[in-house]
Backbone as JSON, one array per atom type, in Angstrom:
{
  "sequence": "MKKPLACSILLMAILASPFASVGQDYKAMVKLSPKPKYLCAMKHYHLPGIAENTSDVTLVKVRIEGKVYDKDGTLLGTATDELWEIGPKQAADFDLEFVEVKGKAVARVTDYIVEVVHSEPKR",
  "N": [[-18.94, 17.41, 4.69], [-18.3, 14.8, 5.38], [-16.07, 14.62, 4.28], [-13.86, 15.44, 5.52], [-14.1, 13.53, 7.51], [-13.41, 11.15, 6.21], [-10.89, 11.92, 5.35], [-9.43, 11.83, 7.85], [-9.86, 9.0, 8.79], [-8.18, 8.01, 6.41], [-5.81, 9.04, 6.9], [-5.22, 7.97, 9.45], [-4.92, 4.97, 8.85], [-2.44, 4.9, 7.23], [-0.72, 5.97, 9.58], [-0.79, 3.84, 10.99], [0.11, 1.7, 9.67], [2.87, -0.63, 9.1], [4.65, 0.15, 7.77], [4.79, 2.7, 8.44], [7.09, 5.36, 9.26], [7.18, 7.38, 11.04], [8.37, 8.16, 13.03], [9.56, 5.85, 14.62], [12.27, 4.1, 14.86], [14.19, 2.57, 12.98], [17.32, 1.47, 12.92], [17.72, 0.7, 16.02], [16.07, -1.78, 16.03], [17.76, -3.66, 15.02], [20.13, -6.07, 16.2], [23.12, -6.56, 17.52], [25.84, -8.99, 17.36], [28.81, -9.99, 17.92], [31.35, -11.82, 16.46], [34.47, -13.53, 16.42], [37.38, -11.65, 15.9], [39.76, -10.93, 13.25], [42.76, -11.74, 10.99], [42.92, -11.19, 7.35], [44.06, -12.25, 4.14], [45.24, -10.36, 3.41], [46.61, -9.07, 5.7], [44.99, -7.18, 6.41], [42.56, -5.43, 9.45], [40.06, -7.3, 10.5], [36.28, -6.74, 11.98], [33.74, -8.83, 12.68], [30.64, -10.11, 12.61], [27.38, -10.49, 13.52], [24.14, -9.51, 12.47], [20.69, -9.3, 13.74], [17.55, -9.06, 12.81], [15.42, -8.24, 14.68], [12.4, -7.45, 14.34], [8.52, -7.79, 13.05], [9.5, -6.58, 10.56], [10.57, -6.31, 7.3], [13.59, -5.43, 6.94], [15.93, -3.06, 4.99], [18.76, -1.95, 3.63], [20.41, -2.32, 5.55], [23.52, -0.51, 7.81], [26.23, -0.92, 8.72], [28.58, 0.38, 11.25], [31.9, 0.68, 11.89], [34.63, 1.95, 14.11], [38.1, 1.58, 15.22], [40.41, 1.9, 17.61], [43.18, 3.43, 19.7], [44.8, 2.36, 22.85], [45.13, 4.94, 24.14], [42.57, 6.5, 23.23], [42.76, 7.01, 20.37], [41.56, 7.52, 17.27], [42.1, 4.93, 15.26], [40.82, 3.72, 12.57], [38.19, 3.01, 10.35], [35.51, 1.65, 9.19], [32.88, 0.04, 7.41], [29.28, -2.01, 6.54], [27.39, -2.91, 4.45], [24.15, -4.53, 4.81], [22.0, -6.0, 2.39], [18.95, -6.7, 2.37], [17.01, -8.33, 5.83], [14.93, -10.18, 6.86], [12.06, -10.44, 8.87], [13.03, -11.5, 12.53], [15.55, -12.8, 11.12], [18.58, -13.49, 10.24], [21.85, -12.32, 9.66], [24.93, -12.41, 8.93], [28.07, -10.02, 9.11], [30.84, -7.71, 8.2], [33.37, -6.32, 9.05], [35.65, -4.54, 7.63], [38.9, -3.04, 8.04], [40.84, -1.42, 6.35], [42.84, 0.37, 6.52], [44.47, -0.45, 9.03], [46.67, -2.39, 9.5], [50.01, -4.64, 9.55], [51.41, -3.28, 12.18], [50.05, -1.76, 13.14], [47.69, -3.56, 14.08], [48.48, -4.66, 16.57], [48.1, -2.14, 18.51], [45.06, -2.02, 18.39], [42.8, -1.67, 21.21], [40.5, -1.15, 21.29], [36.88, -0.83, 20.32], [33.77, 0.46, 18.86], [31.02, -0.69, 17.36], [27.83, -0.13, 15.36], [24.82, 0.14, 14.51], [24.19, 2.27, 11.59], [21.73, 2.96, 10.16], [18.98, 2.04, 9.1], [15.95, 0.88, 7.46], [12.33, -0.12, 6.76], [11.56, -2.26, 4.77], [9.89, -1.42, 1.47]],
  "CA": [[-18.49, 16.65, 6.37], [-17.54, 13.42, 5.21], [-14.83, 14.29, 3.69], [-12.38, 15.13, 6.7], [-13.56, 11.66, 8.26], [-12.4, 10.08, 5.42], [-9.46, 12.03, 5.18], [-8.85, 11.13, 9.09], [-9.72, 7.62, 8.2], [-6.98, 7.5, 5.91], [-4.32, 9.25, 8.18], [-4.93, 6.76, 10.62], [-4.69, 3.95, 7.99], [-1.43, 5.45, 7.26], [-0.06, 5.78, 10.41], [-0.83, 2.66, 12.01], [0.54, 1.11, 8.76], [3.91, -1.0, 9.65], [5.9, 0.75, 7.18], [4.8, 3.91, 8.44], [8.72, 5.13, 9.38], [6.74, 8.48, 11.78], [8.63, 8.09, 15.05], [10.5, 4.63, 14.43], [13.86, 4.33, 15.22], [14.24, 1.09, 13.02], [18.39, 1.18, 13.66], [17.25, -0.31, 17.32], [15.54, -2.95, 15.75], [19.03, -4.39, 14.72], [20.75, -6.66, 17.3], [24.5, -6.84, 16.72], [26.45, -9.9, 17.89], [30.3, -9.74, 17.89], [32.24, -13.0, 16.41], [36.12, -13.57, 16.7], [38.14, -10.72, 14.96], [40.83, -12.05, 12.25], [43.44, -10.87, 9.85], [42.56, -11.5, 6.39], [44.95, -12.33, 3.88], [45.95, -8.86, 2.98], [46.63, -8.44, 7.15], [43.83, -6.06, 7.12], [41.79, -5.81, 10.87], [38.61, -7.61, 10.48], [35.46, -7.38, 13.17], [32.79, -9.82, 12.06], [29.65, -10.24, 13.43], [25.92, -11.21, 13.23], [22.84, -8.73, 12.7], [19.44, -9.68, 13.66], [16.44, -8.0, 12.81], [14.4, -8.12, 16.0], [11.18, -6.4, 14.15], [8.55, -7.89, 12.58], [9.0, -5.8, 8.83], [11.58, -6.74, 6.4], [14.47, -4.16, 6.75], [16.58, -3.23, 3.81], [19.69, -0.72, 3.59], [21.51, -1.67, 7.04], [24.41, -0.06, 7.29], [26.93, -1.16, 9.97], [29.83, 1.3, 11.13], [33.1, 0.14, 12.99], [35.6, 2.16, 14.7], [38.93, 1.36, 16.19], [41.26, 2.92, 18.84], [44.08, 2.33, 20.66], [44.97, 2.59, 24.35], [44.83, 6.34, 24.32], [42.07, 6.77, 22.46], [42.91, 7.67, 19.29], [40.85, 6.62, 16.18], [43.38, 3.94, 14.17], [40.3, 3.27, 11.24], [36.77, 3.12, 10.45], [34.66, 0.69, 7.92], [31.31, 0.02, 6.76], [29.25, -2.6, 6.06], [25.96, -2.94, 4.12], [23.17, -5.82, 4.43], [20.59, -5.37, 1.68], [17.96, -6.89, 3.62], [16.96, -8.9, 6.77], [13.95, -10.79, 7.04], [11.73, -9.95, 10.1], [13.26, -12.29, 12.81], [16.08, -13.17, 10.87], [19.96, -12.7, 10.55], [22.35, -12.01, 8.58], [26.48, -12.0, 8.87], [28.12, -8.85, 8.38], [31.79, -8.3, 8.34], [33.98, -4.73, 8.68], [37.41, -5.04, 7.22], [39.63, -2.16, 8.44], [41.87, -1.64, 5.11], [44.06, 0.83, 6.56], [44.91, -1.17, 9.99], [47.25, -3.35, 9.31], [50.96, -4.29, 10.2], [51.9, -3.19, 13.63], [48.41, -1.16, 14.18], [46.61, -4.14, 14.76], [48.72, -4.56, 17.84], [47.43, -0.99, 19.4], [43.99, -1.78, 18.43], [42.78, -1.61, 22.41], [39.09, -0.94, 21.89], [36.47, -0.65, 19.52], [33.19, 0.75, 18.59], [30.17, -1.17, 16.05], [27.0, 0.29, 15.55], [24.16, 0.27, 13.07], [24.07, 3.87, 11.1], [20.92, 2.71, 9.04], [18.1, 0.98, 8.38], [14.28, 1.13, 6.83], [11.55, -0.96, 6.25], [11.48, -2.59, 2.96], [8.92, -1.01, 0.69]],
  "C": [[-17.8, 15.24, 6.05], [-16.06, 13.06, 4.72], [-13.63, 14.66, 4.69], [-12.53, 13.69, 7.44], [-13.31, 11.05, 7.46], [-11.18, 10.53, 5.5], [-9.02, 11.52, 6.75], [-8.64, 9.97, 8.67], [-8.19, 7.02, 7.67], [-5.59, 8.0, 6.76], [-4.21, 8.01, 9.12], [-4.14, 5.42, 10.03], [-3.01, 3.65, 8.06], [-0.49, 5.31, 8.32], [0.38, 4.36, 11.28], [0.07, 1.25, 10.49], [2.17, 0.55, 9.45], [4.89, -0.38, 8.87], [5.6, 2.5, 7.12], [5.89, 4.22, 9.04], [8.61, 6.56, 10.77], [7.56, 8.18, 13.21], [9.61, 7.12, 15.42], [11.68, 4.74, 14.45], [14.02, 2.6, 14.75], [16.2, 0.69, 13.32], [18.15, 0.44, 15.07], [16.77, -1.55, 17.55], [16.49, -4.27, 15.07], [20.11, -4.69, 15.77], [21.59, -7.07, 16.83], [25.37, -7.57, 17.48], [27.92, -9.76, 17.55], [30.66, -11.59, 17.36], [33.69, -12.89, 16.78], [36.63, -12.7, 15.58], [39.56, -11.48, 14.7], [41.18, -10.97, 11.69], [42.92, -11.42, 8.92], [43.87, -11.84, 5.68], [45.97, -11.22, 3.42], [46.92, -8.01, 4.27], [45.84, -7.65, 7.48], [42.7, -6.89, 8.2], [40.83, -6.16, 10.36], [37.68, -7.51, 11.62], [33.88, -8.06, 12.22], [31.9, -9.84, 13.13], [28.48, -10.78, 12.52], [25.0, -9.78, 13.73], [21.91, -9.02, 12.6], [18.6, -8.74, 13.89], [15.34, -8.45, 13.41], [12.81, -7.68, 15.89], [10.35, -7.45, 13.5], [8.1, -7.23, 11.19], [10.02, -6.42, 8.42], [12.25, -4.92, 6.61], [15.78, -4.31, 6.24], [17.74, -1.6, 4.41], [19.91, -0.89, 5.01], [22.65, -2.11, 7.09], [24.94, -0.11, 8.91], [28.41, -0.58, 10.18], [30.66, 0.99, 11.89], [33.95, 1.17, 13.31], [36.66, 1.44, 15.72], [40.05, 2.13, 16.35], [42.24, 1.78, 19.43], [44.15, 2.76, 21.68], [44.55, 4.09, 24.98], [43.57, 6.98, 23.55], [41.78, 7.49, 21.0], [42.47, 6.69, 17.93], [42.33, 5.97, 15.13], [42.28, 3.16, 12.35], [38.91, 2.87, 11.4], [36.44, 2.09, 9.21], [33.45, 0.39, 8.33], [31.17, -1.32, 6.29], [27.94, -2.42, 5.98], [25.01, -3.85, 3.87], [22.11, -4.73, 3.77], [19.06, -5.96, 2.11], [18.04, -7.93, 4.22], [15.35, -9.11, 6.88], [12.92, -10.32, 8.3], [12.02, -11.38, 10.85], [14.42, -13.22, 12.73], [17.12, -12.31, 10.76], [21.37, -12.83, 9.78], [24.1, -11.33, 9.42], [27.03, -10.5, 8.27], [29.62, -8.9, 8.5], [32.84, -6.66, 8.03], [35.18, -5.03, 8.2], [37.98, -3.55, 7.21], [40.94, -2.25, 7.46], [43.41, -0.49, 5.63], [44.58, 0.56, 8.06], [45.41, -2.28, 9.62], [49.1, -3.93, 9.57], [50.92, -4.22, 11.7], [50.56, -1.96, 13.95], [47.92, -1.91, 14.36], [47.27, -4.54, 15.79], [48.4, -3.35, 18.62], [45.93, -1.19, 19.13], [43.79, -2.73, 19.87], [41.05, -2.14, 22.74], [37.89, -0.93, 20.25], [34.83, -0.33, 19.3], [31.75, -0.2, 17.32], [28.94, -1.27, 16.4], [26.26, 0.29, 14.18], [24.24, 1.78, 12.79], [22.54, 3.79, 10.68], [20.21, 1.89, 8.79], [16.34, 1.13, 8.16], [13.39, -0.03, 6.58], [11.38, -1.3, 4.77], [9.62, -1.85, 2.34], [8.43, -1.19, -0.2]]
}
């Protein structure tokens, strides 16, 4: 009879752990704030910003993805950036570089989407 009780206590301890990822969406714990867009020396379109970890645990492998569109909704380019570690209640800069969006394509950009596509707790 003691064995099932010990297993139950161990399972409860694991599920109560801040590192238990069951049912937790760590992507939602990262708040993104945009910074002014710019063109680099290579004339590539950039969307920089700040990624803030709003949780009480260190997050790692925070992957941010961006897509830029023209006025008709045509996808002009995609970019990703990965932040290796953001401490609890800390922030880090990210910079999405759209290498295929340069020259005349830059003027066609009218809309964009930037989102966190992956994040996990530090183990």
